[in-house]
C-alpha positions, 0 to 999 in steps of 0.5 A: 487532486489528491486522495487517501487511500487503504490499501494492505492494512496501511494509509497512502497518498497519493496523486496521478503519475506517483509511485507507492509500495504496498503490500504484496497484491495478487495481480501481475506487472502490466494489470490495471487495479482498482481500490476502493477504500477511499478515504479522502478526496480533495480536488480543486480546495474542495475536500471529501471526508468520507466515514469512513470511506468516500462513497462511489470514490474509485483511485485506479493503478497499474502494477508496474513492478513486485520485489521483497524488501529489505531482510528483517532480521529477529535475534531471540536468546534466553538468559541461562536457558542456553536458547538461541534464536536467530530468524529472517523475514523478507516482505512481499511487495508490490509497486504500483503507479497510480494512473486516475483519481475517480470520484 
């Protein structure tokens, strides 16, 4: 059994027991999160596809951790204008462990 869900503008294929890294969520470590934007569910060879979401389907996950991703460096350079600018960014993330898929 697996599901395809949407969170943080991205889509993830998950099964029970999987750990995924999603965009930062405001929940604390140890809390449970219910994600309701389920696009598709496969169960015993039977596929439920939503239009756009599967009605009544939910994915329950536990917050395992949080942190910052790798640093991304952006260098801006303008020729003949003596302009150089370096910026760095580290995206916050939340790590979830999938505990249940409800249909």
